[in-house]
C-alpha positions in Angstrom: -0.2 0.2 0.1 1.0 3.6 -0.7 1.9 5.9 2.4 0.9 9.6 2.6 2.3 11.5 4.9 -0.2 14.7 6.1 0.8 18.0 7.9 -1.9 19.6 9.3 -3.7 16.0 10.0 -5.5 16.9 13.4 -7.2 20.5 12.2 -11.1 20.0 10.7 -9.9 19.2 6.7 -7.4 16.9 8.3 -9.1 14.4 10.2 -11.5 14.0 7.4 -8.9 13.5 5.0 -7.3 10.8 6.9 -10.5 9.0 7.5 -10.8 9.1 3.5 -7.2 7.9 2.9 -7.6 4.8 5.8 -10.8 3.5 3.8 -9.0 3.7 0.2 -6.4 1.9 1.3 -3.2 4.3 2.4 -0.9 4.1 5.1 -1.3 7.2 7.0 1.6 9.4 8.5 0.3 12.6 10.3 2.9 15.1 11.3 2.3 17.0 14.7 4.2 18.4 17.4 2.8 16.0 20.0 2.9 12.7 18.5 3.3 10.8 21.8 -1.0 12.3 22.8 -1.8 10.7 19.5 -3.9 7.2 19.9 -2.5 5.1 16.9 -4.6 2.4 15.0 -3.7 -0.2 12.2 -2.2 2.0 9.1 -2.3 5.0 10.9 1.2 6.3 13.0 2.0 9.8 13.9 5.7 11.2 13.6 7.3 14.8 15.4 7.8 17.6 13.5 8.7 21.3 14.7 8.0 24.1 12.0 9.6 26.8 14.1 12.8 25.0 15.2 13.1 23.2 11.6 13.0 19.6 13.1 11.3 16.9 11.6 11.6 12.8 11.6 13.4 11.9 8.3 12.2 8.4 8.8 8.6 9.4 8.1 9.4 11.5 5.1 11.6 8.6 3.7 8.2 6.5 4.2 6.0 8.7 2.2 4.6 7.9 -1.3 2.5 11.1 -1.5 2.7 14.5 1.0 -0.5 16.2 1.9 0.7 19.6 3.0 -2.5 22.0 5.2 -0.5 23.0 8.0 -0.7 26.9 8.1 -2.2 28.7 11.5 -5.7 29.4 11.5 -6.8 32.9 9.1 -9.6 34.0 11.4 -8.2 32.4 15.0 -7.1 35.3 16.3 -6.6 39.4 15.8 -4.6 40.3 12.1 -1.9 42.0 14.9 1.8 42.2 13.1 2.9 39.6 14.9 -0.1 37.1 13.9 0.5 38.3 10.5 3.5 37.1 10.6 3.2 33.8 12.2 0.2 33.3 9.2 2.5 33.5 6.5 5.6 32.1 8.3 3.5 29.2 9.5 3.1 28.2 5.6 6.1 28.8 4.2 8.7 27.6 7.2 6.6 24.7 6.5 7.2 24.4 3.1 10.6 24.7 3.6 11.3 21.8 6.4 9.5 19.4 3.9 11.7 20.7 1.0 14.7 20.4 2.5 14.4 17.7 3.9 13.7 15.8 1.0 16.4 17.7 -1.3 19.1 16.3 1.6 17.4 12.4 1.5 16.6 9.7 -0.2 12.4 9.2 -1.0 10.2 8.3 -3.0 7.6 10.9 -3.1 5.8 11.5 -6.3 3.9 14.2 -5.4 3.0 17.1 -3.0 -0.5 18.6 -2.7 -0.9 21.7 -0.6 -3.8 23.6 0.4 -3.9 27.3 -0.9 -6.8 29.3 -0.5 -9.2 31.3 -2.6 -7.9 34.5 -0.9 -5.8 34.4 -4.0 -8.5 36.6 -5.4 -9.5 39.2 -3.2 -12.5 40.8 -4.1 -14.9 40.4 -6.8 -14.4 43.5 -9.1 -16.7 42.7 -12.2 -20.4 41.4 -12.0 -20.8 38.4 -13.7 -17.1 37.4 -13.5 -15.6 34.3 -11.8 -11.5 34.0 -11.0 -9.9 31.7 -12.7 -6.4 30.0 -11.7 -4.6 31.5 -14.0 -5.2 35.2 -12.6 -2.6 37.1 -10.4 -2.9 37.2 -6.8 -4.4 40.3 -5.0 -2.1 42.5 -3.2 -4.1 42.4 -0.4 -2.7 40.4 3.2 -4.3 36.9 2.1 -3.4 37.7 -1.2 0.2 38.3 -0.7 -0.2 35.2 2.1 -1.5 32.8 -0.8 1.3 33.8 -3.0 4.2 33.1 -0.7 2.3 30.0 0.3 2.2 28.7 -3.2 5.5 30.0 -3.8 7.4 28.2 -1.1 5.8 24.4 -1.9 5.9 24.7 -5.7 9.6 25.0 -5.4 9.3 21.4 -4.9 8.7 21.5 -8.7 12.7 21.7 -8.7 13.6 18.2 -7.7 11.0 16.6 -10.2 8.1 16.4 -7.9 4.7 16.9 -9.1 3.1 19.8 -7.3 -0.8 20.7 -6.9 -2.2 23.8 -5.1 -6.3 23.2 -3.9 -7.2 27.1 -3.9 -10.0 26.4 -1.0 -13.3 28.1 -0.4 -15.6 28.3 2.6 -15.3 24.6 4.1 -19.1 23.4 5.2 -18.5 20.5 7.8 -20.7 19.2 10.4 -17.5 18.7 12.9 -16.9 22.4 12.9 -15.0 25.4 11.1 -17.5 28.3 9.1 -20.4 26.5 9.5 -20.8 26.0 13.1 -20.2 30.1 13.2 -23.1 30.0 11.1 -25.1 27.4 13.3 -24.6 29.7 16.8 -27.5 31.9 16.2 -29.7 29.4 14.7 -30.0 27.6 17.8 -31.5 31.0 18.9 -34.2 31.0 16.5 -32.2 33.9 14.5 -30.5 34.0 11.1 -27.4 36.3 11.1 -26.6 38.1 7.4 -23.8 39.3 7.2 -23.6 42.8 6.1 -25.7 43.7 3.4 -26.0 39.7 2.4 -25.5 39.9 -1.1 -21.5 39.3 -0.8 -20.8 36.0 -3.2 -19.6 32.7 -1.1 -17.4 30.6 -2.7 -18.1 27.8 -0.7 -17.0 23.4 -0.5 -18.2 20.4 1.2 -15.8 18.5 3.2 -16.1 15.3 1.4 -15.4 16.8 -2.1 -12.8 18.7 -1.3 -11.5 15.7 0.8 -12.0 13.4 -2.3 -10.5 15.9 -4.6 -7.5 15.5 -2.1 -7.1 12.4 -3.3 -8.0 12.7 -6.8 -4.7 15.0 -6.7 -2.8 11.9 -5.4 -4.1 9.3 -7.9 -4.6 11.8 -11.4 -1.0 12.0 -12.3 -1.8 14.9 -15.3 -3.3 16.9 -12.3 -0.5 19.7 -11.2 -0.2 23.3 -10.5 -3.6 25.2 -8.6 -6.8 23.9 -9.0 -9.6 26.2 -7.2 -11.4 24.1 -4.8 -14.9 25.2 -5.0 -17.9 23.6 -5.9 -19.2 24.9 -9.3 -22.7 26.8 -7.4 -20.9 29.6 -5.1 -23.9 31.9 -3.7 -24.6 34.7 -1.7 -23.8 35.2 2.2 -28.1 35.9 2.4 -28.9 32.4 0.3 -26.0 30.4 2.6 -27.2 31.8 5.9 -31.3 31.2 5.1 -30.6 27.8 3.7 -28.3 27.2 6.6 -31.9 28.1 8.9 -34.2 26.5 7.0 -32.3 23.1 7.2 -32.0 23.5 10.7 -35.3 25.2 11.9 -37.8 24.7 9.3 -40.1 27.9 8.8 -38.9 29.1 12.8 -36.6 31.8 12.5 -36.2 35.1 12.3 -34.1 36.7 9.8 -31.4 39.4 10.8 -28.9 41.4 9.0 -25.3 41.4 11.3 -24.4 45.5 10.6 -21.2 46.6 9.1 -19.9 48.4 11.6 -20.7 45.9 14.2 -18.4 43.1 12.3 -15.6 45.2 12.4 -15.6 45.8 15.9 -16.1 42.3 16.6 -13.3 41.2 14.3 -11.4 44.2 13.4 -9.6 43.5 10.0 -10.7 40.2 9.6 -14.0 41.7 8.8 -13.0 41.9 5.4 -13.1 38.3 4.7 -16.7 37.6 5.7 -18.0 40.9 4.0 -16.1 40.5 0.9 -18.0 39.0 -2.2 -15.5 37.0 -4.0 -16.6 34.1 -7.4 -14.7 31.6 -7.8 -14.6 29.3 -11.2 -14.5 25.5 -10.7 -14.5 24.9 -14.1 -10.8 23.6 -14.2 -11.1 20.9 -11.4 -14.1 19.3 -13.3 -12.4 19.6 -16.6 -9.6 17.3 -14.7 -12.3 14.5 -14.2 -13.7 15.5 -11.0 -17.2 15.1 -10.1 -18.9 16.6 -6.9 -20.9 14.7 -4.6 -22.6 18.2 -3.5 -22.4 20.4 -6.1 -24.9 23.1 -4.4 -25.5 24.1 -1.2 -29.1 21.7 -1.5 -27.2 19.2 -1.9 -24.3 19.8 0.7 -26.4 21.5 3.8 -28.2 17.9 4.7 -25.3 15.8 4.3 -23.4 18.0 6.8 -26.5 19.4 9.2 -28.7 16.0 9.6 -25.9 13.1 9.2 
């Protein structure tokens, strides 16, 4: 069986991806700072790395046939102070550097690296009806620059003859947490919290499709470069919010708008991320042969909210 080495394997997407890979017959090694705290199981083991110290379990890397690179500090977890901005970027670029330097300096059999990226690459919609495609340049804002540095850092593996795939991921819908959990909080009290005007476009993806996309990037040797990891049917914030409330509460909820100034007080600069409109195309990933199990929110939300 092939072995997949995963960074960020204890996070929201990482856990779901580990489960899928094990079901598909892969051996999985998860790189973590606290391997001793994790319980191994058949075909799943843990190995230690420390990005800040640039230390890694070399034996784990040399066992890998593929690497999936998800590690990085959470973008909306903390206020964007100068120090945390630096942490967001360095957690991504320094982890890529550690992986690549280890591959450079040691015999290995890695055939491909599949790395997370984000639709933050594109910034905000500029033209009505336009969907961002992969060939477009990165935005000049903080997240655009972060994504550019992130992708460049892992693309360095191409100089070693390794195939590299980068998945620019939208808002991930998962019953286990993340963005969907934040949408659900007010719904528990019978409220559907529409952010700002609610007209901003949300490019999203069901977590099960995202995991299947990572698997596709491993198995499809023709895949290389950047792909948008989004569903083919983006929606407005209002549509998403109301559909979540309807799925959970039926007709028993009250829509309410959360004003932009309130979000800015609560979130600071991070508010731009929930207020901006970003319409992203899924054409390239579909052209690679990938098919979605949840291409619309009507298909995704019952899977994530009722199972």
